[in-house]
C-alpha positions as YAML, in Angstrom:
chain: A
units: angstrom
residues:
- id: 1
  name: MET
  ca: [-35.46, -101.31, -47.89]
- id: 2
  name: ILE
  ca: [-32.31, -102.67, -46.18]
- id: 3
  name: ARG
  ca: [-33.33, -105.30, -43.61]
- id: 4
  name: ASN
  ca: [-29.97, -106.80, -42.63]
- id: 5
  name: PRO
  ca: [-28.88, -104.93, -39.44]
- id: 6
  name: THR
  ca: [-25.25, -106.01, -39.84]
- id: 7
  name: PHE
  ca: [-25.10, -104.56, -43.34]
- id: 8
  name: LEU
  ca: [-26.77, -101.38, -42.11]
- id: 9
  name: LEU
  ca: [-24.16, -100.96, -39.35]
- id: 10
  name: ILE
  ca: [-21.27, -101.44, -41.81]
- id: 11
  name: LEU
  ca: [-22.81, -98.90, -44.18]
- id: 12
  name: LEU
  ca: [-23.21, -96.38, -41.37]
- id: 13
  name: ILE
  ca: [-19.60, -96.78, -40.21]
- id: 14
  name: SER
  ca: [-18.35, -96.46, -43.77]
- id: 15
  name: SER
  ca: [-20.42, -93.32, -44.34]
- id: 16
  name: VAL
  ca: [-19.14, -91.64, -41.17]
- id: 17
  name: ALA
  ca: [-15.53, -92.50, -41.98]
- id: 18
  name: CYS
  ca: [-15.79, -90.78, -45.37]
- id: 19
  name: GLN
  ca: [-17.12, -87.51, -43.99]
- id: 20
  name: PRO
  ca: [-14.51, -84.72, -43.88]
- id: 21
  name: LYS
  ca: [-13.57, -83.28, -40.50]
- id: 22
  name: PHE
  ca: [-12.27, -79.80, -39.84]
- id: 23
  name: ILE
  ca: [-9.90, -78.50, -37.20]
- id: 24
  name: ARG
  ca: [-10.25, -74.78, -36.54]
- id: 25
  name: ILE
  ca: [-7.05, -72.77, -36.02]
- id: 26
  name: THR
  ca: [-7.66, -69.37, -34.50]
- id: 27
  name: ARG
  ca: [-4.29, -68.32, -33.03]
- id: 28
  name: SER
  ca: [-0.73, -68.32, -34.24]
- id: 29
  name: SER
  ca: [0.26, -70.60, -31.33]
- id: 30
  name: GLU
  ca: [-1.87, -73.33, -32.89]
- id: 31
  name: VAL
  ca: [-0.14, -73.20, -36.26]
- id: 32
  name: ILE
  ca: [1.95, -76.32, -36.87]
- id: 33
  name: HIS
  ca: [5.69, -75.61, -36.82]
- id: 34
  name: ARG
  ca: [7.45, -78.07, -39.13]
- id: 35
  name: GLY
  ca: [10.94, -76.77, -38.40]
- id: 36
  name: GLU
  ca: [11.62, -75.43, -41.90]
- id: 37
  name: PRO
  ca: [14.14, -72.57, -42.29]
- id: 38
  name: MET
  ca: [12.94, -69.00, -42.00]
- id: 39
  name: SER
  ca: [12.71, -67.00, -45.21]
- id: 40
  name: VAL
  ca: [15.24, -64.18, -45.60]
- id: 41
  name: ASP
  ca: [13.90, -62.27, -48.61]
- id: 42
  name: LEU
  ca: [10.78, -60.47, -47.38]
- id: 43
  name: SER
  ca: [9.10, -58.66, -50.28]
- id: 44
  name: CYS
  ca: [6.13, -56.81, -48.74]
- id: 45
  name: GLY
  ca: [7.75, -53.47, -49.59]
- id: 46
  name: ASN
  ca: [8.78, -54.34, -53.14]
- id: 47
  name: TYR
  ca: [6.51, -53.02, -55.90]
- id: 48
  name: GLN
  ca: [7.23, -56.12, -57.99]
- id: 49
  name: SER
  ca: [5.24, -58.14, -55.44]
- id: 50
  name: TYR
  ca: [2.12, -56.17, -56.37]
- id: 51
  name: ILE
  ca: [2.28, -56.37, -60.16]
- id: 52
  name: PRO
  ca: [-0.86, -58.29, -61.25]
- id: 53
  name: ASP
  ca: [-0.27, -61.83, -62.48]
- id: 54
  name: SER
  ca: [-2.33, -62.35, -65.64]
- id: 55
  name: SER
  ca: [-2.41, -66.10, -64.89]
- id: 56
  name: TYR
  ca: [-4.59, -65.46, -61.82]
- id: 57
  name: PRO
  ca: [-6.90, -62.52, -62.50]
- id: 58
  name: ASP
  ca: [-9.26, -63.59, -59.69]
- id: 59
  name: HIS
  ca: [-6.45, -63.08, -57.16]
- id: 60
  name: PHE
  ca: [-6.75, -59.31, -57.62]
- id: 61
  name: SER
  ca: [-9.73, -57.06, -56.93]
- id: 62
  name: VAL
  ca: [-10.69, -53.56, -58.06]
- id: 63
  name: LYS
  ca: [-10.22, -50.84, -55.47]
- id: 64
  name: TYR
  ca: [-12.36, -47.69, -55.44]
- id: 65
  name: LEU
  ca: [-10.87, -44.27, -54.78]
- id: 66
  name: ARG
  ca: [-13.24, -41.72, -53.25]
- id: 67
  name: LEU
  ca: [-13.36, -38.27, -54.87]
- id: 68
  name: ASN
  ca: [-15.31, -35.07, -54.42]
- id: 69
  name: PHE
  ca: [-15.28, -31.94, -56.58]
- id: 70
  name: HIS
  ca: [-15.16, -28.23, -55.72]
- id: 71
  name: PHE
  ca: [-16.02, -25.80, -58.53]
- id: 72
  name: MET
  ca: [-14.50, -22.48, -57.52]
- id: 73
  name: ASN
  ca: [-16.25, -19.36, -58.78]
- id: 74
  name: SER
  ca: [-16.19, -15.60, -58.36]
- id: 75
  name: GLN
  ca: [-18.82, -13.79, -56.31]
- id: 76
  name: SER
  ca: [-20.47, -12.80, -59.58]
- id: 77
  name: GLY
  ca: [-20.86, -16.47, -60.53]
- id: 78
  name: THR
  ca: [-19.45, -15.91, -64.02]
- id: 79
  name: ARG
  ca: [-16.13, -17.77, -63.80]
- id: 80
  name: ASN
  ca: [-17.21, -21.40, -63.52]
- id: 81
  name: TYR
  ca: [-20.13, -23.79, -63.92]
- id: 82
  name: GLY
  ca: [-23.21, -23.52, -61.76]
- id: 83
  name: PRO
  ca: [-24.47, -26.41, -59.57]
- id: 84
  name: ASP
  ca: [-26.35, -28.46, -62.20]
- id: 85
  name: LYS
  ca: [-23.70, -28.14, -64.90]
- id: 86
  name: ALA
  ca: [-20.91, -28.71, -62.37]
- id: 87
  name: ARG
  ca: [-22.50, -31.95, -61.18]
- id: 88
  name: ASP
  ca: [-23.01, -33.20, -64.73]
- id: 89
  name: PHE
  ca: [-19.45, -32.27, -65.67]
- id: 90
  name: ALA
  ca: [-17.94, -34.03, -62.63]
- id: 91
  name: GLN
  ca: [-19.94, -37.20, -63.21]
- id: 92
  name: GLN
  ca: [-19.01, -37.33, -66.90]
- id: 93
  name: LEU
  ca: [-15.34, -36.64, -66.13]
- id: 94
  name: VAL
  ca: [-15.24, -39.52, -63.65]
- id: 95
  name: LYS
  ca: [-16.95, -41.80, -66.16]
- id: 96
  name: GLU
  ca: [-14.40, -40.95, -68.86]
- id: 97
  name: ALA
  ca: [-11.43, -41.27, -66.49]
- id: 98
  name: ASN
  ca: [-12.68, -44.66, -65.29]
- id: 99
  name: ALA
  ca: [-12.98, -45.81, -68.91]
- id: 100
  name: SER
  ca: [-9.27, -45.08, -69.37]
- id: 101
  name: LEU
  ca: [-8.46, -46.98, -66.19]
- id: 102
  name: GLU
  ca: [-10.38, -49.97, -67.55]
- id: 103
  name: SER
  ca: [-8.62, -49.98, -70.92]
- id: 104
  name: ASN
  ca: [-4.87, -49.76, -70.38]
- id: 105
  name: ARG
  ca: [-2.95, -49.28, -73.65]
- id: 106
  name: LYS
  ca: [0.37, -50.53, -74.95]
- id: 107
  name: MET
  ca: [3.37, -48.25, -74.31]
- id: 108
  name: TRP
  ca: [4.82, -46.39, -77.30]
- id: 109
  name: LEU
  ca: [8.27, -46.31, -75.71]
- id: 110
  name: PRO
  ca: [10.78, -47.70, -76.16]
- id: 111
  name: PRO
  ca: [10.07, -48.38, -79.85]
- id: 112
  name: GLN
  ca: [9.07, -52.00, -80.53]
- id: 113
  name: ASN
  ca: [8.85, -52.68, -76.79]
- id: 114
  name: GLN
  ca: [7.37, -55.84, -75.32]
- id: 115
  name: THR
  ca: [6.10, -54.18, -72.14]
- id: 116
  name: PRO
  ca: [3.05, -56.12, -70.89]
- id: 117
  name: VAL
  ca: [-0.33, -54.38, -70.83]
- id: 118
  name: LEU
  ca: [-1.88, -55.23, -67.45]
- id: 119
  name: PRO
  ca: [-5.16, -54.41, -65.71]
- id: 120
  name: ILE
  ca: [-4.86, -51.41, -63.41]
- id: 121
  name: TYR
  ca: [-7.42, -52.51, -60.78]
- id: 122
  name: TYR
  ca: [-8.71, -49.19, -59.48]
- id: 123
  name: GLN
  ca: [-11.64, -46.89, -60.23]
- id: 124
  name: TYR
  ca: [-13.10, -43.61, -58.96]
- id: 125
  name: VAL
  ca: [-16.38, -42.95, -57.14]
- id: 126
  name: ILE
  ca: [-17.82, -39.58, -56.17]
- id: 127
  name: ALA
  ca: [-18.31, -39.67, -52.40]
- id: 128
  name: THR
  ca: [-20.40, -37.62, -50.02]
- id: 129
  name: SER
  ca: [-19.56, -36.66, -46.44]
- id: 130
  name: THR
  ca: [-21.77, -36.68, -43.37]
- id: 131
  name: GLY
  ca: [-23.68, -33.40, -43.22]
- id: 132
  name: TYR
  ca: [-23.08, -32.65, -46.90]
- id: 133
  name: GLU
  ca: [-25.26, -35.33, -48.51]
- id: 134
  name: ALA
  ca: [-27.39, -32.83, -50.43]
- id: 135
  name: ASP
  ca: [-24.36, -31.72, -52.45]
- id: 136
  name: GLN
  ca: [-23.77, -35.29, -53.71]
- id: 137
  name: GLY
  ca: [-20.01, -34.81, -53.47]
- id: 138
  name: VAL
  ca: [-19.97, -31.80, -55.85]
- id: 139
  name: TYR
  ca: [-19.63, -28.35, -54.26]
- id: 140
  name: CYS
  ca: [-19.83, -24.86, -55.74]
- id: 141
  name: HIS
  ca: [-18.06, -22.01, -53.94]
- id: 142
  name: HIS
  ca: [-18.11, -18.25, -54.61]
- id: 143
  name: ASN
  ca: [-15.09, -16.42, -53.25]
- id: 144
  name: ASP
  ca: [-13.18, -13.67, -55.07]
- id: 145
  name: GLU
  ca: [-10.08, -14.27, -52.95]
- id: 146
  name: HIS
  ca: [-9.76, -18.03, -53.49]
- id: 147
  name: TYR
  ca: [-11.40, -19.00, -56.76]
- id: 148
  name: PHE
  ca: [-8.57, -18.45, -59.28]
- id: 149
  name: PHE
  ca: [-5.46, -20.38, -60.31]
- id: 150
  name: VAL
  ca: [-2.18, -18.73, -61.40]
- id: 151
  name: SER
  ca: [0.49, -21.11, -62.65]
- id: 152
  name: ARG
  ca: [3.42, -18.73, -63.02]
- id: 153
  name: GLY
  ca: [4.65, -15.21, -62.33]
- id: 154
  name: ARG
  ca: [5.00, -13.34, -59.07]
- id: 155
  name: ASN
  ca: [1.37, -13.99, -58.11]
- id: 156
  name: LYS
  ca: [1.34, -17.71, -58.83]
- id: 157
  name: ASN
  ca: [-0.65, -19.72, -56.31]
- id: 158
  name: ASN
  ca: [-0.54, -23.25, -57.66]
- id: 159
  name: TYR
  ca: [1.24, -24.49, -54.52]
- id: 160
  name: ASN
  ca: [-0.86, -22.35, -52.19]
- id: 161
  name: ARG
  ca: [-3.15, -24.46, -49.96]
- id: 162
  name: SER
  ca: [-5.44, -21.72, -48.65]
- id: 163
  name: VAL
  ca: [-8.38, -22.79, -50.81]
- id: 164
  name: ILE
  ca: [-7.89, -26.36, -49.59]
- id: 165
  name: ARG
  ca: [-7.80, -25.34, -45.95]
- id: 166
  name: LYS
  ca: [-10.98, -23.34, -46.38]
- id: 167
  name: TYR
  ca: [-13.14, -25.66, -48.48]
- id: 168
  name: ALA
  ca: [-11.85, -29.26, -48.30]
- id: 169
  name: VAL
  ca: [-14.46, -31.75, -47.09]
- id: 170
  name: GLY
  ca: [-13.61, -35.15, -45.63]
- id: 171
  name: SER
  ca: [-9.96, -34.93, -46.65]
- id: 172
  name: ASP
  ca: [-9.04, -37.69, -44.18]
- id: 173
  name: SER
  ca: [-10.84, -40.18, -46.44]
- id: 174
  name: ILE
  ca: [-11.76, -38.40, -49.70]
- id: 175
  name: LEU
  ca: [-9.55, -36.92, -52.43]
- id: 176
  name: ASN
  ca: [-10.72, -33.34, -52.95]
- id: 177
  name: ILE
  ca: [-10.57, -32.10, -56.57]
- id: 178
  name: PHE
  ca: [-10.63, -28.30, -56.98]
- id: 179
  name: ILE
  ca: [-11.73, -27.01, -60.41]
- id: 180
  name: MET
  ca: [-10.24, -23.50, -60.54]
- id: 181
  name: PRO
  ca: [-10.33, -21.04, -63.47]
- id: 182
  name: HIS
  ca: [-7.33, -18.94, -64.43]
- id: 183
  name: HIS
  ca: [-7.31, -15.42, -63.03]
- id: 184
  name: PRO
  ca: [-9.07, -12.97, -65.39]
- id: 185
  name: ASP
  ca: [-6.01, -10.68, -65.39]
- id: 186
  name: SER
  ca: [-3.85, -13.60, -66.52]
- id: 187
  name: ILE
  ca: [-6.27, -14.44, -69.33]
- id: 188
  name: GLN
  ca: [-6.05, -10.90, -70.67]
- id: 189
  name: SER
  ca: [-2.25, -11.06, -70.92]
- id: 190
  name: SER
  ca: [-0.89, -11.96, -74.36]
- id: 191
  name: ASN
  ca: [1.97, -13.85, -72.68]
- id: 192
  name: TYR
  ca: [-0.27, -16.16, -70.66]
- id: 193
  name: ASP
  ca: [-1.45, -19.45, -72.19]
- id: 194
  name: VAL
  ca: [-4.91, -20.44, -71.03]
- id: 195
  name: THR
  ca: [-4.28, -24.17, -70.99]
- id: 196
  name: SER
  ca: [-5.31, -27.01, -68.74]
- id: 197
  name: ALA
  ca: [-2.96, -27.57, -65.81]
- id: 198
  name: GLY
  ca: [-2.96, -29.34, -62.50]
- id: 199
  name: ILE
  ca: [-1.08, -29.98, -59.29]
- id: 200
  name: ALA
  ca: [-1.36, -32.63, -56.58]
- id: 201
  name: LEU
  ca: [-1.13, -31.40, -52.99]
- id: 202
  name: GLY
  ca: [-1.49, -34.23, -50.50]
- id: 203
  name: ALA
  ca: [-5.11, -35.35, -50.35]
- id: 204
  name: SER
  ca: [-6.18, -32.61, -52.76]
- id: 205
  name: VAL
  ca: [-5.73, -31.80, -56.44]
- id: 206
  name: LYS
  ca: [-6.07, -28.45, -58.24]
- id: 207
  name: LEU
  ca: [-7.15, -28.46, -61.90]
- id: 208
  name: SER
  ca: [-7.37, -25.34, -64.06]
- id: 209
  name: GLY
  ca: [-8.31, -24.39, -67.61]
- id: 210
  name: ILE
  ca: [-11.47, -26.49, -67.63]
- id: 211
  name: TYR
  ca: [-14.28, -23.95, -67.70]
- id: 212
  name: GLU
  ca: [-12.63, -21.20, -69.76]
- id: 213
  name: THR
  ca: [-11.38, -23.52, -72.53]
- id: 214
  name: GLY
  ca: [-14.92, -24.82, -73.07]
- id: 215
  name: LYS
  ca: [-13.69, -28.36, -73.73]
- id: 216
  name: LYS
  ca: [-15.70, -31.52, -73.07]
- id: 217
  name: PRO
  ca: [-15.17, -33.66, -69.93]
- id: 218
  name: TRP
  ca: [-13.46, -36.48, -71.85]
- id: 219
  name: GLN
  ca: [-10.70, -34.07, -72.88]
- id: 220
  name: PHE
  ca: [-9.57, -33.78, -69.24]
- id: 221
  name: LYS
  ca: [-9.54, -37.46, -68.27]
- id: 222
  name: GLY
  ca: [-5.77, -37.65, -68.83]
- id: 223
  name: LEU
  ca: [-5.19, -34.57, -66.68]
- id: 224
  name: LEU
  ca: [-7.27, -36.02, -63.83]
- id: 225
  name: ASN
  ca: [-5.61, -39.45, -64.02]
- id: 226
  name: HIS
  ca: [-2.14, -37.85, -64.19]
- id: 227
  name: GLU
  ca: [-2.58, -35.75, -61.06]
- id: 228
  name: ILE
  ca: [-4.19, -38.61, -59.15]
- id: 229
  name: GLY
  ca: [-1.23, -40.71, -60.28]
- id: 230
  name: HIS
  ca: [0.96, -38.34, -58.25]
- id: 231
  name: VAL
  ca: [-1.31, -38.78, -55.22]
- id: 232
  name: LEU
  ca: [-0.96, -42.56, -55.57]
- id: 233
  name: GLY
  ca: [2.84, -42.35, -55.60]
- id: 234
  name: LEU
  ca: [3.90, -41.97, -59.25]
- id: 235
  name: ARG
  ca: [6.40, -39.45, -60.61]
- id: 236
  name: HIS
  ca: [7.02, -37.87, -64.02]
- id: 237
  name: THR
  ca: [8.75, -40.25, -66.39]
- id: 238
  name: TRP
  ca: [10.41, -38.14, -69.09]
- id: 239
  name: SER
  ca: [13.53, -37.14, -67.14]
- id: 240
  name: GLY
  ca: [15.39, -38.32, -64.08]
- id: 241
  name: ASN
  ca: [14.57, -41.56, -62.31]
- id: 242
  name: ASP
  ca: [10.96, -42.32, -61.46]
- id: 243
  name: GLY
  ca: [11.87, -45.70, -59.95]
- id: 244
  name: CYS
  ca: [10.56, -47.69, -62.92]
- id: 245
  name: GLU
  ca: [12.78, -49.35, -65.52]
- id: 246
  name: ASP
  ca: [9.86, -49.72, -67.95]
- id: 247
  name: THR
  ca: [9.34, -45.92, -68.29]
- id: 248
  name: PRO
  ca: [12.31, -44.71, -70.38]
- id: 249
  name: ASN
  ca: [13.48, -41.08, -70.51]
- id: 250
  name: HIS
  ca: [12.42, -39.10, -73.60]
- id: 251
  name: PRO
  ca: [12.16, -35.52, -74.91]
- id: 252
  name: ASN
  ca: [8.54, -35.12, -73.69]
- id: 253
  name: CYS
  ca: [6.90, -34.57, -77.09]
- id: 254
  name: TRP
  ca: [3.25, -33.59, -76.94]
- id: 255
  name: ASN
  ca: [2.33, -36.04, -79.71]
- id: 256
  name: ARG
  ca: [3.77, -38.01, -82.59]
- id: 257
  name: GLU
  ca: [5.02, -35.85, -85.44]
- id: 258
  name: LYS
  ca: [6.61, -36.42, -88.85]
- id: 259
  name: THR
  ca: [9.97, -34.95, -87.84]
- id: 260
  name: ALA
  ca: [12.55, -36.11, -85.31]
- id: 261
  name: PRO
  ca: [12.65, -36.62, -82.40]
- id: 262
  name: CYS
  ca: [8.89, -36.81, -82.00]
- id: 263
  name: ASP
  ca: [8.44, -39.21, -84.90]
- id: 264
  name: THR
  ca: [9.73, -42.05, -82.72]
- id: 265
  name: ALA
  ca: [10.21, -40.58, -79.22]
- id: 266
  name: ALA
  ca: [6.69, -39.44, -78.31]
- id: 267
  name: SER
  ca: [5.13, -41.03, -75.23]
- id: 268
  name: ASN
  ca: [1.59, -42.06, -74.34]
- id: 269
  name: ASN
  ca: [2.32, -42.77, -70.68]
- id: 270
  name: LEU
  ca: [-0.02, -41.46, -68.02]
- id: 271
  name: MET
  ca: [2.74, -39.62, -66.16]
- id: 272
  name: ASP
  ca: [4.09, -37.68, -69.16]
- id: 273
  name: TYR
  ca: [2.72, -34.45, -70.60]
- id: 274
  name: ASN
  ca: [1.21, -35.70, -73.84]
- id: 275
  name: ALA
  ca: [-2.01, -35.74, -75.81]
- id: 276
  name: ASN
  ca: [-2.93, -39.31, -74.82]
- id: 277
  name: GLN
  ca: [-1.90, -40.26, -71.25]
- id: 278
  name: HIS
  ca: [-3.51, -43.69, -71.50]
- id: 279
  name: ALA
  ca: [-0.70, -46.18, -70.75]
- id: 280
  name: TRP
  ca: [0.33, -47.56, -67.34]
- id: 281
  name: THR
  ca: [3.39, -49.82, -67.13]
- id: 282
  name: PRO
  ca: [3.61, -52.92, -64.87]
- id: 283
  name: CYS
  ca: [5.95, -51.03, -62.54]
- id: 284
  name: GLN
  ca: [3.51, -48.13, -62.22]
- id: 285
  name: VAL
  ca: [0.59, -50.48, -61.55]
- id: 286
  name: GLY
  ca: [2.70, -52.33, -58.96]
- id: 287
  name: LYS
  ca: [3.66, -49.10, -57.18]
- id: 288
  name: ILE
  ca: [0.04, -47.94, -57.03]
- id: 289
  name: GLN
  ca: [-1.19, -51.28, -55.70]
- id: 290
  name: MET
  ca: [1.64, -51.45, -53.15]
- id: 291
  name: ASN
  ca: [0.73, -48.02, -51.78]
- id: 292
  name: MET
  ca: [-2.95, -48.95, -51.61]
- id: 293
  name: ALA
  ca: [-2.06, -52.08, -49.62]
- id: 294
  name: ASN
  ca: [0.06, -50.12, -47.12]
- id: 295
  name: LEU
  ca: [-2.00, -49.80, -43.93]
- id: 296
  name: HIS
  ca: [-0.48, -46.39, -43.15]
- id: 297
  name: SER
  ca: [-0.45, -44.76, -46.59]
- id: 298
  name: LEU
  ca: [-2.45, -41.79, -47.83]
- id: 299
  name: SER
  ca: [-3.59, -43.85, -50.81]
- id: 300
  name: ARG
  ca: [-5.27, -46.42, -48.59]
- id: 301
  name: LYS
  ca: [-7.11, -43.81, -46.53]
- id: 302
  name: LEU
  ca: [-8.81, -42.60, -49.73]
- id: 303
  name: LEU
  ca: [-10.19, -46.03, -50.66]
- id: 304
  name: GLU
  ca: [-13.62, -47.49, -50.09]
- id: 305
  name: GLU
  ca: [-13.12, -50.34, -47.64]
- id: 306
  name: ASN
  ca: [-14.73, -52.99, -49.83]
- id: 307
  name: TRP
  ca: [-12.55, -55.62, -48.14]
- id: 308
  name: CYS
  ca: [-14.54, -55.30, -44.88]
- id: 309
  name: ARG
  ca: [-17.75, -57.03, -46.00]
- id: 310
  name: LEU
  ca: [-17.90, -60.65, -47.08]
- id: 311
  name: ASP
  ca: [-18.72, -61.28, -50.73]
- id: 312
  name: GLU
  ca: [-18.84, -65.04, -51.26]
- id: 313
  name: SER
  ca: [-18.76, -64.55, -55.03]
- id: 314
  name: LYS
  ca: [-15.19, -63.27, -54.53]
- id: 315
  name: THR
  ca: [-14.02, -66.52, -52.93]
- id: 316
  name: ILE
  ca: [-10.57, -67.53, -54.22]
- id: 317
  name: GLU
  ca: [-9.71, -71.21, -54.71]
- id: 318
  name: ILE
  ca: [-6.02, -72.04, -55.06]
- id: 319
  name: GLN
  ca: [-5.68, -75.00, -57.43]
- id: 320
  name: ASP
  ca: [-1.93, -75.18, -58.12]
- id: 321
  name: SER
  ca: [1.29, -73.81, -56.58]
- id: 322
  name: VAL
  ca: [1.02, -70.06, -55.87]
- id: 323
  name: VAL
  ca: [3.14, -67.54, -53.96]
- id: 324
  name: TRP
  ca: [1.65, -64.30, -52.61]
- id: 325
  name: ASN
  ca: [4.60, -61.98, -51.97]
- id: 326
  name: GLY
  ca: [2.63, -58.78, -51.37]
- id: 327
  name: SER
  ca: [-0.12, -57.77, -48.94]
- id: 328
  name: LYS
  ca: [-3.69, -58.56, -49.93]
- id: 329
  name: ASP
  ca: [-7.15, -57.62, -48.73]
- id: 330
  name: LEU
  ca: [-9.52, -60.43, -49.61]
- id: 331
  name: GLN
  ca: [-13.26, -59.95, -50.09]
- id: 332
  name: GLY
  ca: [-14.33, -63.60, -49.87]
- id: 333
  name: HIS
  ca: [-13.25, -66.96, -48.47]
- id: 334
  name: LEU
  ca: [-9.89, -68.50, -49.35]
- id: 335
  name: VAL
  ca: [-9.78, -72.22, -50.22]
- id: 336
  name: ILE
  ca: [-6.66, -74.30, -50.86]
- id: 337
  name: ALA
  ca: [-7.73, -77.27, -52.97]
- id: 338
  name: PRO
  ca: [-6.31, -80.82, -52.68]
- id: 339
  name: GLY
  ca: [-2.84, -80.93, -54.20]
- id: 340
  name: ALA
  ca: [-2.50, -77.11, -54.21]
- id: 341
  name: VAL
  ca: [0.09, -75.05, -52.33]
- id: 342
  name: LEU
  ca: [-0.25, -71.42, -51.25]
- id: 343
  name: ARG
  ca: [2.71, -69.59, -49.75]
- id: 344
  name: VAL
  ca: [1.79, -66.33, -47.99]
- id: 345
  name: ARG
  ca: [4.74, -64.02, -47.36]
- id: 346
  name: CYS
  ca: [3.10, -60.82, -46.17]
- id: 347
  name: ARG
  ca: [-0.10, -59.37, -44.70]
- id: 348
  name: LEU
  ca: [-3.39, -61.05, -45.59]
- id: 349
  name: SER
  ca: [-6.73, -59.56, -44.49]
- id: 350
  name: PHE
  ca: [-10.05, -61.42, -44.37]
- id: 351
  name: PRO
  ca: [-13.50, -59.80, -44.18]
- id: 352
  name: ILE
  ca: [-15.86, -60.56, -41.32]
- id: 353
  name: GLY
  ca: [-17.34, -64.04, -41.69]
- id: 354
  name: ALA
  ca: [-14.59, -65.27, -44.03]
- id: 355
  name: SER
  ca: [-12.62, -68.49, -43.56]
- id: 356
  name: LEU
  ca: [-9.32, -69.85, -44.81]
- id: 357
  name: ILE
  ca: [-9.99, -73.49, -45.68]
- id: 358
  name: VAL
  ca: [-7.10, -75.90, -46.23]
- id: 359
  name: LYS
  ca: [-8.68, -78.91, -47.90]
- id: 360
  name: ALA
  ca: [-7.33, -82.43, -47.32]
- id: 361
  name: GLY
  ca: [-4.21, -82.68, -49.45]
- id: 362
  name: GLY
  ca: [-3.81, -78.89, -49.64]
- id: 363
  name: HIS
  ca: [-0.80, -77.09, -48.20]
- id: 364
  name: LEU
  ca: [-0.61, -73.61, -46.67]
- id: 365
  name: ILE
  ca: [2.83, -72.11, -46.05]
- id: 366
  name: LEU
  ca: [2.88, -69.09, -43.75]
- id: 367
  name: ASP
  ca: [6.23, -67.40, -44.33]
- id: 368
  name: ARG
  ca: [6.47, -64.59, -41.76]
- id: 369
  name: ALA
  ca: [2.85, -63.84, -42.62]
- id: 370
  name: ARG
  ca: [0.22, -61.88, -40.77]
- id: 371
  name: LEU
  ca: [-3.40, -63.06, -41.11]
- id: 372
  name: HIS
  ca: [-5.95, -60.60, -39.74]
- id: 373
  name: ASN
  ca: [-9.03, -58.44, -40.32]
- id: 374
  name: ALA
  ca: [-8.01, -54.95, -41.50]
- id: 375
  name: CYS
  ca: [-11.31, -53.36, -40.45]
- id: 376
  name: GLY
  ca: [-11.12, -53.67, -36.67]
- id: 377
  name: ASP
  ca: [-13.46, -56.67, -36.76]
- id: 378
  name: HIS
  ca: [-13.14, -60.47, -36.81]
- id: 379
  name: TRP
  ca: [-12.95, -63.36, -39.23]
- id: 380
  name: ASN
  ca: [-13.45, -67.12, -38.82]
- id: 381
  name: GLY
  ca: [-9.84, -68.30, -38.79]
- id: 382
  name: ILE
  ca: [-8.23, -71.30, -40.52]
- id: 383
  name: MET
  ca: [-10.13, -74.53, -41.11]
- id: 384
  name: VAL
  ca: [-7.96, -77.60, -41.80]
- id: 385
  name: GLU
  ca: [-9.75, -80.54, -43.37]
- id: 386
  name: SER
  ca: [-9.04, -84.17, -42.48]
- id: 387
  name: LYS
  ca: [-10.56, -86.76, -44.80]
- id: 388
  name: GLY
  ca: [-9.65, -90.42, -44.42]
- id: 389
  name: ARG
  ca: [-5.87, -90.73, -44.52]
- id: 390
  name: HIS
  ca: [-5.46, -87.25, -45.95]
- id: 391
  name: GLU
  ca: [-5.39, -83.92, -44.17]
- id: 392
  name: GLY
  ca: [-4.55, -80.31, -44.88]
- id: 393
  name: GLN
  ca: [-1.05, -79.21, -44.00]
- id: 394
  name: ILE
  ca: [0.24, -75.94, -42.58]
- id: 395
  name: THR
  ca: [3.92, -75.03, -42.59]
- id: 396
  name: PHE
  ca: [5.08, -72.21, -40.35]
- id: 397
  name: ARG
  ca: [8.23, -70.24, -41.21]
- id: 398
  name: GLY
  ca: [9.54, -67.45, -39.03]
- id: 399
  name: ASP
  ca: [7.42, -65.08, -36.99]
- id: 400
  name: CYS
  ca: [3.76, -65.40, -38.06]
- id: 401
  name: SER
  ca: [0.50, -64.29, -36.48]
- id: 402
  name: VAL
  ca: [-3.16, -65.27, -36.82]
- id: 403
  name: GLU
  ca: [-5.19, -62.39, -35.40]
- id: 404
  name: ASP
  ca: [-8.76, -61.12, -34.99]
- id: 405
  name: THR
  ca: [-10.47, -64.51, -35.22]
- id: 406
  name: ILE
  ca: [-14.02, -64.78, -33.92]
- id: 407
  name: TRP
  ca: [-13.38, -67.79, -31.67]
...
């Protein structure tokens, strides 16, 4: 037991002095302006700002795209799967497509390329809509006028949206996938190939040739991923300019062959017509992630809002010098460790209950940044630590805002 009151008082003062203190910053007017020059090169709209950095995998999170499925059938019920088989098929197809999304492959083109193989950071979930819960996101429709798909000829209807207008469910937040058989008259023609085909039409996708070919779900994962790639902003890569330098033009071979040009010029990219469709380039991943981060894009409306709820296991701690050029939707707290620097150059969303903590010796640079809650709710704001002679530092460049704080 300590009996000397003088010693006890010194110990108490020393203990209090070593305790960290925090200053809460809840509005942009409270951010410290250090008079540094405003940045000129704003990169929020540049896909390169959204290409995942393999050095910081925890700085990126998986996004989940909501899907539902409509199996179109004739009145007789003989042209597509029934409810139980349809549900099983849809679930297996999503499982197989997600497996491809989780295992990006190296590009075949150009030959001997050094194109990085990066995580893709999105997955699919089958979603239900209010009032339709019993269907579990998989619907079966019988309609002789709307069930079939014709890809060419005078009666082609691949671009026709009538089936979408009639049967789409929750299309403001769910991507509707229509599984449509070829027309029976087309199948009977010797000049008509009964192959799998698809088309993306806004928040809906039509797929054909699934039931009548009798193939397994895994054989259509490339078709599904390809058409959803269009929805997410990607274009075909084999001709013209798709906006990506890492997707070279090629003759669009179906697969590798022993003879030229397909011995060396076949592609395995998702956005080509080929037997594999299992490679995404950094540019394609960046474009998809950029569109998903855009508050006004179709892609974002189709996502589960997993950035709205706080998940403390997703807390990010910055431990060195990092620049975030693109928009981000965080799921946990953000901590800038002593000696670390984080420069935020775009939109940054925090879930309800989350805090941005600048530890003593840490440095936050807000470079025309917007800090907010993207879910119409609130977050805790910025906490700046002061510990002894050290404190967290905030540098303000240009027009910044700290919004939606709880205090």
